[in-house]
C-alpha positions in Angstrom: 59.7 148.6 -75.3 62.5 147.4 -72.9 60.1 144.9 -71.4 59.2 143.5 -74.8 62.9 143.1 -75.6 63.4 141.3 -72.3 60.5 139.0 -73.2 62.1 138.3 -76.6 65.4 137.4 -75.0 63.5 135.1 -72.6 61.9 133.4 -75.5 65.3 132.8 -77.2 66.6 131.2 -74.0 63.6 128.9 -73.8 64.1 127.8 -77.4 67.8 127.0 -76.7 66.8 125.2 -73.6 64.3 123.1 -75.4 66.8 122.1 -78.1 69.3 121.1 -75.4 66.8 118.9 -73.5 66.9 116.5 -76.4 70.5 115.7 -75.6 69.8 114.7 -72.0 69.2 111.1 -72.9 72.8 110.8 -73.8 73.8 111.4 -70.2 71.9 108.5 -68.9 74.0 105.8 -70.6 77.3 104.3 -69.5 76.6 104.5 -65.8 77.1 100.9 -64.9 80.6 99.7 -64.2 81.8 96.7 -66.1 82.1 93.7 -63.8 85.8 93.1 -64.6 86.6 96.8 -63.9 84.6 96.8 -60.7 86.5 93.7 -59.6 89.8 95.3 -60.4 89.1 98.3 -58.2 87.8 96.4 -55.3 90.5 93.8 -55.4 93.1 96.6 -55.4 91.3 98.1 -52.5 91.4 94.9 -50.5 95.1 94.6 -51.0 96.1 98.2 -50.2 93.6 99.4 -47.7 95.3 97.6 -44.8 98.8 97.1 -46.1 99.7 100.3 -48.0 102.5 102.3 -46.6 103.5 105.6 -48.1 107.0 105.6 -49.6 108.6 109.0 -49.7 110.0 110.4 -52.9 111.4 113.7 -54.2 110.4 116.3 -53.0 108.4 115.0 -50.0 109.1 116.3 -46.5 109.7 114.4 -43.2 109.9 115.3 -39.6 112.0 113.5 -37.0 110.7 112.8 -33.4 113.6 111.8 -31.1 113.2 113.6 -27.7 116.4 112.1 -26.2 118.5 113.0 -29.2 118.7 116.7 -29.4 120.9 116.9 -32.4 118.1 115.6 -34.7 114.9 116.0 -32.7 112.5 118.1 -34.7 114.7 118.2 -37.7 113.7 117.1 -41.1 112.8 119.0 -44.3 112.4 118.3 -47.9 114.1 115.4 -49.7 116.9 116.7 -51.9 117.1 115.9 -55.6 119.7 113.2 -54.9 117.1 111.4 -52.7 118.9 112.3 -49.4 118.2 114.5 -46.4 120.9 116.4 -44.5 120.9 116.0 -40.7 123.2 117.2 -37.9 125.6 114.5 -36.6 124.6 112.1 -39.4 125.2 114.2 -42.5 123.5 113.2 -45.7 121.2 110.1 -45.4 119.5 108.5 -48.4 115.8 107.9 -47.6 114.0 108.0 -51.0 111.7 105.1 -51.6 111.4 104.3 -47.9 108.4 104.3 -45.5 108.4 106.5 -42.4 108.9 103.4 -40.3 111.9 102.3 -42.4 113.5 105.7 -42.2 113.1 105.6 -38.4 114.8 102.2 -38.2 117.6 103.4 -40.4 118.3 106.5 -38.4 118.2 104.4 -35.2 120.9 102.2 -36.5 123.0 105.1 -37.7 122.8 106.7 -34.2 123.9 103.6 -32.3 127.6 104.6 -32.3 126.7 107.8 -30.6 123.8 106.8 -28.3 122.9 103.8 -26.2 119.5 102.4 -27.2 118.4 105.4 -29.4 114.8 105.6 -30.3 113.7 107.5 -33.4 110.3 108.0 -35.1 109.6 109.7 -38.4 106.5 111.3 -39.8 105.8 112.4 -43.3 105.4 116.2 -43.1 104.9 117.0 -46.8 103.1 114.9 -49.4 104.5 116.5 -52.5 105.6 113.8 -54.9 102.3 112.0 -55.7 99.0 113.4 -56.8 95.5 112.5 -57.7 93.2 114.7 -59.8 89.7 116.1 -59.4 87.7 117.3 -62.3 84.1 118.4 -63.0 81.6 119.9 -60.6 84.0 120.3 -57.7 85.2 123.2 -55.6 81.8 124.9 -55.1 82.2 127.1 -58.3 79.4 126.9 -60.9 81.0 129.4 -63.3 78.0 131.7 -62.9 75.3 129.2 -63.7 72.3 129.9 -61.5 74.0 132.8 -59.9 77.2 131.0 -58.9 80.8 132.3 -58.9 82.9 133.2 -61.8 85.3 131.3 -63.9 84.7 127.6 -63.2 83.2 125.2 -65.8 82.5 121.5 -65.9 86.0 121.0 -67.2 87.8 122.6 -64.3 90.1 120.6 -62.1 92.9 120.4 -59.5 95.7 118.2 -58.5 95.6 117.1 -54.8 98.3 115.6 -52.6 98.2 111.8 -52.4 98.8 110.4 -48.9 98.2 106.7 -49.4 95.0 106.9 -47.3 92.8 108.9 -49.7 89.4 107.3 -50.4 86.8 108.5 -52.9 84.8 110.1 -50.0 87.9 111.8 -48.7 88.6 113.3 -52.1 85.0 114.5 -52.5 84.8 115.9 -49.0 88.1 117.7 -49.4 87.4 119.2 -52.8 83.7 120.0 -52.2 81.0 119.6 -54.8 78.7 122.3 -56.1 74.9 122.1 -56.5 75.3 121.1 -60.2 77.1 117.9 -59.3 75.6 114.5 -60.1 76.9 112.5 -57.2 75.2 109.3 -58.5 77.6 109.1 -61.5 81.0 109.9 -60.1 83.8 108.3 -62.2 87.1 107.0 -61.1 89.7 106.6 -63.9 92.8 104.6 -63.1 95.4 106.0 -65.5 98.1 103.7 -67.0 100.5 104.1 -69.9 99.2 100.7 -71.3 95.7 101.3 -72.6 94.8 97.7 -71.7 95.5 98.5 -68.0 93.4 101.6 -67.8 90.2 101.1 -65.9 87.1 103.2 -65.2 84.2 102.7 -62.8 81.1 104.8 -62.0 80.2 105.0 -58.3 76.8 106.1 -57.0 78.0 108.2 -54.1 74.5 109.4 -53.2 73.5 105.8 -52.6 76.6 105.1 -50.7 75.9 108.0 -48.4 72.2 107.3 -48.1 72.6 103.6 -47.3 75.8 103.8 -45.3 77.4 101.0 -47.4 81.1 102.0 -47.9 81.9 99.0 -50.1 82.4 101.3 -53.1 84.5 103.8 -51.1 87.5 103.0 -53.2 91.0 103.7 -51.9 92.6 106.0 -54.5 96.0 105.4 -56.0 98.6 107.9 -57.4 97.4 109.5 -60.7 93.8 108.4 -60.3 91.3 110.8 -61.8 88.0 111.5 -60.1 85.4 113.1 -62.4 82.1 114.5 -61.0 79.7 115.2 -63.9 77.0 117.8 -63.9 73.3 116.8 -63.5 71.3 116.6 -66.7 69.8 120.1 -66.1 73.2 121.4 -65.0 74.7 120.1 -68.2 72.1 122.0 -70.3 72.7 125.1 -68.2 76.4 124.9 -68.8 76.0 124.5 -72.5 73.6 127.4 -72.6 76.1 129.5 -70.7 78.8 128.6 -73.3 76.4 129.4 -76.2 75.3 132.7 -74.8 78.7 133.9 -73.5 79.5 136.1 -76.6 76.1 137.7 -76.2 76.2 138.4 -72.5 76.9 142.1 -72.9 74.0 142.5 -75.3 71.7 140.5 -73.1 72.6 142.6 -70.1 72.0 145.8 -72.0 68.4 144.6 -72.8 67.7 143.2 -69.4 69.0 146.1 -67.3 66.5 148.7 -68.5 63.7 146.2 -68.1 64.7 145.5 -64.5 64.9 149.2 -63.8 61.3 149.7 -65.2 60.1 146.7 -63.2 61.6 148.2 -60.1 60.0 151.5 -60.8 56.6 149.9 -61.4 56.9 148.0 -58.1 57.7 151.2 -56.3 54.7 153.0 -57.8 52.5 150.0 -56.8 53.7 150.3 -53.3 52.9 154.1 -53.3 49.3 153.3 -54.4 
């Protein structure tokens, strides 16, 4: 009896799967980037990839390297809400909006009354003020589909620190993608308050990796959104998971006795 119930549940899942397959064709459209959008992203990449310098903001952190100036060597910390950082000998120094190189030059000038030929270098120690966002099949969690972990869905996401050197491949490698990810249709959405300035492109990351052509390895900008969609089969699986979620306790109550019976039958067969 339990086996028949298990078979009926299996038939119900097959019917739901068949009905979902009809929707797969919807996922095949919209993959190609518009020429003007593609040009926008790649032109921005040409400008920034060699010239971009990260400008610190509240509440980024810095670290000072000045071996001959013991008062400030190794000091630093988080930029205060007033845009300044407090240092021994120099007091409060405003550094918000400056690059690490510019901060080093400013500190060098401020130290000249105290030291002959001071030399100061500064490094960004905490990228806290700017973010980009990862959504979709990232983080290695499939939300239980196909035996994966618990909790994640194709709408999960995270905010990640923006460093000024983050490319699409950096973002994907750092976040990780799970086995449901369709890496041939990764979207980059460049957010902007003006809807006419918002741009979206779709990148075939699989092709980029396979052929070694990094032309489309776009340099991300603050507030960019990277969305990794599920594969067609993965999409159906996620929709089925959502549809069956309220019935999971019932399904388990049917399947558990059947699995016990099957295990018992297998044990008896081994005994024979």
